[in-house]
C-alpha positions as CSV (number, residue, x, y, z in Angstrom):
1,M,97.7,125.2,97.6
2,A,96.8,122.6,95.1
3,R,98.5,124.5,92.2
4,V,101.6,124.8,94.6
5,I,101.6,120.9,95.0
6,L,101.3,120.3,91.5
7,L,104.0,122.6,90.6
8,S,106.3,121.1,93.1
9,L,105.7,117.7,91.5
10,L,106.5,118.9,88.1
11,L,109.8,120.6,89.2
12,L,111.0,117.9,91.4
13,T,113.8,115.9,90.1
14,G,114.7,113.6,92.9
15,C,116.8,113.7,95.9
16,D,119.1,111.5,97.9
17,Q,117.1,109.2,100.3
18,S,118.3,106.8,102.9
19,D,115.1,105.5,104.3
20,S,112.9,103.0,102.5
21,G,110.1,104.0,100.2
22,L,107.7,101.8,102.3
23,A,108.7,103.6,105.4
24,H,107.9,107.0,103.9
25,L,104.7,105.8,102.5
26,T,103.6,104.3,105.9
27,E,104.6,107.6,107.7
28,Y,102.6,109.7,105.0
29,L,99.5,107.5,105.5
30,S,99.8,107.8,109.3
31,R,100.0,111.5,109.0
32,L,97.2,112.0,106.7
33,S,95.0,110.0,109.0
34,T,95.9,112.2,112.0
35,V,95.4,115.6,110.4
36,T,92.2,114.6,108.6
37,G,90.8,112.8,111.5
38,T,89.8,109.9,109.2
39,A,90.9,106.4,110.3
40,L,92.6,104.2,107.9
41,E,90.9,101.2,106.9
42,S,92.7,98.1,108.1
43,Q,94.5,96.5,105.2
44,A,97.6,94.5,105.3
45,L,100.3,94.8,102.7
46,P,99.3,92.3,100.2
47,R,101.7,89.5,99.2
48,F,103.4,90.1,95.9
49,D,104.2,87.6,93.2
50,L,104.6,88.7,89.7
51,A,107.3,86.4,88.3
52,P,107.2,85.1,84.5
53,P,105.5,81.8,83.8
54,L,107.3,78.6,84.3
55,P,108.4,76.8,81.2
56,D,106.7,73.8,79.8
57,K,108.4,70.8,81.4
58,A,108.4,69.0,78.2
59,G,110.1,71.7,76.2
60,Y,110.5,71.5,72.6
61,A,111.4,68.2,71.0
62,T,113.3,67.1,67.9
63,N,111.7,64.6,65.7
64,Q,115.0,63.2,64.3
65,Q,117.2,60.8,66.3
66,I,120.7,59.7,65.3
67,D,121.4,56.1,66.4
68,L,124.7,54.8,67.6
69,I,125.6,53.4,64.2
70,D,125.1,56.7,62.5
71,F,127.1,58.4,65.3
72,L,129.9,56.1,64.7
73,S,129.8,56.7,61.1
74,L,130.2,60.5,61.6
75,T,134.0,59.9,62.2
76,G,135.9,62.9,60.7
77,C,132.8,65.3,61.2
78,S,133.0,67.9,64.0
79,L,129.4,67.3,64.5
80,Q,130.3,63.9,66.2
81,V,131.6,65.7,69.1
82,N,128.5,67.8,69.6
83,L,126.3,64.7,69.4
84,G,128.5,63.0,71.9
85,R,128.2,65.9,74.4
86,R,124.4,65.9,74.0
87,N,124.1,62.1,74.6
88,T,125.9,62.2,77.9
89,Q,124.2,62.3,81.2
90,L,125.0,66.1,81.5
91,G,123.7,66.7,78.0
92,R,120.5,65.0,78.6
93,T,119.9,67.0,81.8
94,A,121.3,70.3,80.6
95,S,119.6,73.7,81.2
96,P,117.8,75.3,78.5
97,S,120.6,77.6,77.9
98,Q,123.3,74.7,77.5
99,R,120.7,73.0,75.1
100,L,120.4,76.0,73.0
101,L,124.1,76.3,72.7
102,L,124.3,72.7,71.6
103,D,121.6,73.3,69.0
104,L,123.3,76.3,67.6
105,E,126.7,74.4,67.3
106,F,124.8,71.7,65.6
107,L,123.1,74.0,63.1
108,D,126.7,75.6,62.4
109,L,128.6,72.4,62.0
110,A,125.9,70.4,60.1
111,P,126.5,71.9,56.6
112,A,130.3,70.8,56.5
113,C,129.4,67.5,57.8
114,I,126.6,66.9,55.2
115,E,129.0,67.9,52.5
116,L,131.6,65.5,53.7
117,L,129.2,62.5,53.9
118,E,128.1,63.2,50.5
119,T,131.6,63.3,49.2
120,R,132.1,59.8,50.8
121,G,128.9,58.6,49.2
122,D,127.0,58.2,52.3
123,T,123.9,60.0,51.1
124,E,121.5,58.3,53.6
125,L,123.4,59.5,56.6
126,A,123.8,63.0,55.1
127,A,120.0,63.1,54.5
128,T,119.5,62.0,58.2
129,I,121.8,65.0,59.3
130,R,120.0,67.4,57.0
131,V,116.5,66.5,58.5
132,A,117.9,66.9,62.1
133,S,119.4,70.1,61.1
134,D,116.2,71.2,59.6
135,D,114.3,70.1,62.6
136,R,116.5,72.1,65.0
137,E,116.3,75.2,62.9
138,Q,112.4,75.0,62.9
139,A,112.6,74.7,66.8
140,L,115.2,77.3,67.2
141,P,113.0,80.3,68.0
142,S,111.2,78.2,70.8
143,A,114.8,77.0,72.1
144,V,115.9,80.8,72.3
145,F,112.6,81.7,74.0
146,D,112.9,78.9,76.5
147,A,116.6,79.7,77.3
148,V,116.3,83.6,77.6
149,L,112.8,84.5,78.6
150,L,111.7,81.3,80.5
151,G,115.1,80.5,81.9
152,A,116.0,80.5,85.5
153,E,118.1,83.6,85.1
154,W,115.1,85.8,83.7
155,R,112.8,84.4,86.5
156,A,115.4,85.4,88.9
157,F,115.7,88.9,87.4
158,W,111.9,89.4,88.2
159,H,112.1,87.9,91.7
160,A,112.2,90.1,94.7
161,D,113.0,89.5,98.3
162,S,110.2,90.6,100.7
163,T,111.9,93.6,101.9
164,L,113.5,96.4,99.6
165,G,115.7,98.5,101.9
166,D,116.6,101.7,100.2
167,Y,115.9,100.5,96.7
168,P,116.7,101.9,94.1
169,Q,119.5,103.7,95.5
170,Q,122.0,100.8,95.3
171,T,121.7,100.0,91.6
172,S,123.7,100.5,88.6
173,S,123.1,100.7,84.7
174,L,124.7,97.3,84.3
175,V,121.3,95.7,83.7
176,E,120.5,98.0,80.7
177,Q,123.7,96.9,79.1
178,T,123.3,93.2,79.8
179,V,119.8,93.0,78.4
180,T,120.8,95.1,75.4
181,S,123.8,92.8,74.8
182,L,121.5,89.8,75.1
183,S,119.1,91.2,72.3
184,A,122.1,91.8,70.1
185,M,123.5,88.4,70.7
186,T,120.3,86.4,70.0
187,A,118.9,88.4,67.1
188,P,121.4,87.0,64.5
189,W,120.7,83.4,65.6
190,L,117.1,83.8,64.5
191,N,118.4,85.1,61.1
192,G,120.6,82.2,60.2
193,N,123.9,83.3,61.9
194,W,124.4,80.5,64.4
195,S,127.9,81.3,65.5
196,A,127.8,81.6,69.3
197,D,130.2,82.7,72.0
198,N,129.2,80.2,74.7
199,R,131.1,81.9,77.5
200,A,129.8,85.3,76.7
201,F,126.2,84.1,76.6
202,E,126.5,82.2,79.9
203,L,128.2,85.4,81.5
204,L,125.3,87.6,80.2
205,L,122.8,85.2,81.8
206,S,124.5,85.2,85.0
207,D,124.4,89.0,85.0
208,V,120.7,89.0,84.2
209,R,120.2,86.9,87.3
210,A,121.4,89.7,89.5
211,G,119.0,92.2,88.0
212,D,116.4,94.2,89.8
213,G,113.2,93.8,87.9
214,G,111.5,92.0,90.8
215,E,112.4,94.8,93.2
216,L,111.1,97.4,90.9
217,L,107.7,95.6,90.6
218,L,107.5,95.2,94.3
219,A,108.2,98.6,94.9
220,T,105.6,99.7,92.4
221,S,103.0,97.4,94.1
222,Q,103.8,99.0,97.5
223,L,103.2,102.4,95.9
224,V,99.9,101.4,94.6
225,W,98.9,99.8,97.8
226,A,99.7,103.0,99.8
227,L,98.3,105.6,97.4
228,E,95.0,103.7,96.9
229,R,94.5,103.8,100.6
230,A,95.5,107.4,100.8
231,N,92.9,108.3,98.0
232,A,90.2,106.1,99.8
233,L,91.0,108.1,103.0
234,L,90.7,111.5,101.3
235,T,87.4,110.5,99.6
236,K,85.9,109.5,103.0
237,T,87.2,112.7,104.4
238,Q,85.4,114.8,101.8
239,S,82.1,113.0,102.5
240,E,82.1,112.5,106.1
241,R,84.4,115.1,107.7
242,P,85.2,117.9,105.1
243,L,88.0,120.1,106.1
244,C,86.3,123.3,105.2
245,P,82.6,122.9,105.8
246,F,82.0,126.8,105.7
247,G,84.2,127.5,102.6
248,Q,87.0,129.1,104.8
249,S,90.4,127.5,105.4
250,T,90.7,125.7,108.7
251,E,93.6,124.4,110.9
252,R,92.8,120.9,109.5
253,S,93.0,122.1,105.9
254,R,96.4,123.9,106.6
255,A,97.7,120.9,108.5
256,L,96.7,118.8,105.4
257,Q,98.7,121.2,103.2
258,R,101.8,121.0,105.4
259,V,101.6,117.2,105.5
260,V,101.3,116.8,101.7
261,Q,104.2,119.3,101.2
262,Q,106.6,117.6,103.8
263,F,105.8,114.0,103.6
264,F,104.5,113.5,100.1
265,V,106.3,116.1,98.0
266,G,109.4,116.1,100.2
267,N,109.6,112.3,100.9
268,V,107.5,110.1,98.7
269,Q,107.6,112.0,95.5
270,P,111.6,111.7,95.3
271,W,111.3,108.0,95.7
272,V,108.7,107.7,93.0
273,V,110.9,109.8,90.6
274,S,113.7,107.3,91.3
275,L,111.4,104.4,90.5
276,R,110.3,106.0,87.2
277,R,113.8,106.4,86.2
278,R,114.7,102.8,87.0
279,A,111.6,101.5,85.2
280,E,112.7,103.3,82.0
281,L,116.1,101.9,82.3
282,I,114.9,98.4,82.8
283,H,111.6,98.4,80.6
284,E,113.1,99.8,77.4
285,P,115.7,97.1,76.8
286,T,113.4,94.5,78.1
287,Q,110.8,95.3,75.5
288,R,113.5,95.3,72.7
289,L,114.6,91.8,73.9
290,E,111.0,90.6,73.8
291,I,110.4,92.1,70.3
292,V,113.4,90.1,69.1
293,L,111.6,87.0,70.4
294,T,108.1,88.2,69.6
295,N,107.3,85.2,67.1
296,S,107.9,82.6,69.7
297,I,106.4,84.2,72.9
298,T,103.7,82.1,74.3
299,Q,100.3,83.3,75.4
300,P,101.1,82.7,79.2
301,Y,104.1,84.9,78.9
302,Q,102.2,87.6,76.9
303,D,99.6,87.6,79.7
304,W,102.5,88.2,82.2
305,V,104.0,91.0,80.2
306,M,100.4,92.6,80.1
307,A,100.2,92.5,83.9
308,R,103.8,93.6,84.3
309,D,103.3,96.6,82.1
310,A,100.0,97.6,83.6
311,L,101.6,97.7,87.1
312,L,104.5,99.9,85.9
313,L,102.1,102.3,84.3
314,Q,100.7,102.9,87.8
315,L,104.1,104.7,88.8
316,T,102.8,107.8,87.1
317,R,99.0,107.2,87.2
318,M,98.7,106.7,90.8
319,T,100.9,109.8,91.7
320,R,98.5,112.0,89.4
321,Q,95.3,110.4,90.9
322,H,96.7,111.1,94.3
323,V,97.4,114.7,93.5
324,Q,93.8,115.1,92.1
325,A,92.4,113.6,95.3
326,V,94.4,116.2,97.4
327,Q,93.1,119.0,95.2
328,A,89.5,117.8,95.4
329,T,89.9,117.6,99.3
330,L,91.0,121.1,99.4
331,T,88.8,122.5,96.7
332,S,86.2,124.2,99.1
333,C,89.0,125.9,101.2
334,Q,89.3,129.4,100.5
335,Q,93.1,130.5,100.8
336,D,93.9,133.0,103.5
């Protein structure tokens, strides 16, 4: 029977499912407890929180300030408008993404302004603008990291409500396209091409906010919680109430086979398959984006990535461990 279960898992490609994964897991646990005669240990569903770290409130800072006199001397430079926007109340309280766009525009406009000032003979102000430009260029990787991977939109991407419904049934491939487009947009900025489509960038971040990374992590944590309990129950059954104490199949062993086939292979496993597919769709473009920004990723964020990836690995690992636990429980049962 163990071989039949394993073959079913290998051949299964998924099916439509209207009920929630947690409901299927809960029912499976209950059925396992009933057929084995082993009580489940009381254990509440753990609270889940695996959001990316919050950004440093101070953020990155530029060392070079351009005073009012310098600002007025920039007449004729497009850069003057950029500095004007930054120095407004809105500019001073702008989001990381808006500050990034202002920095990119500054870097893009600075060379022409420096050339104009030098033509006028205002070499001191030209030098001031050059220092400010160099300062922003040096801080740019951190600015991109703060805006993209520490921004409110990315945190929303990895946030989940407490209930999942029929997740991941009501999802689309938009998230893959969005994160891939974000990688393609940010990479040139870190290589000296500072031209930016402000509207396109903000729209991408808006789409990121609607992503389902958090739901994926929550669903995975629920799976791990349930299968750890199932494995513990089967281990306890083997030691305290073996199904086939005399080596022959029993009504209990046959009942376990039916429960595993109907409720695990039939209900839980299709949900796990759909979660693995969703994980591949989300994780691959996410890794590409993080590779683009690897030089500016902080240790707290790296720690979060390791915890996130370790959890997603459990989608396959816990399923395999559970199949092994079922096989071990039935190993002494000679088939009829």
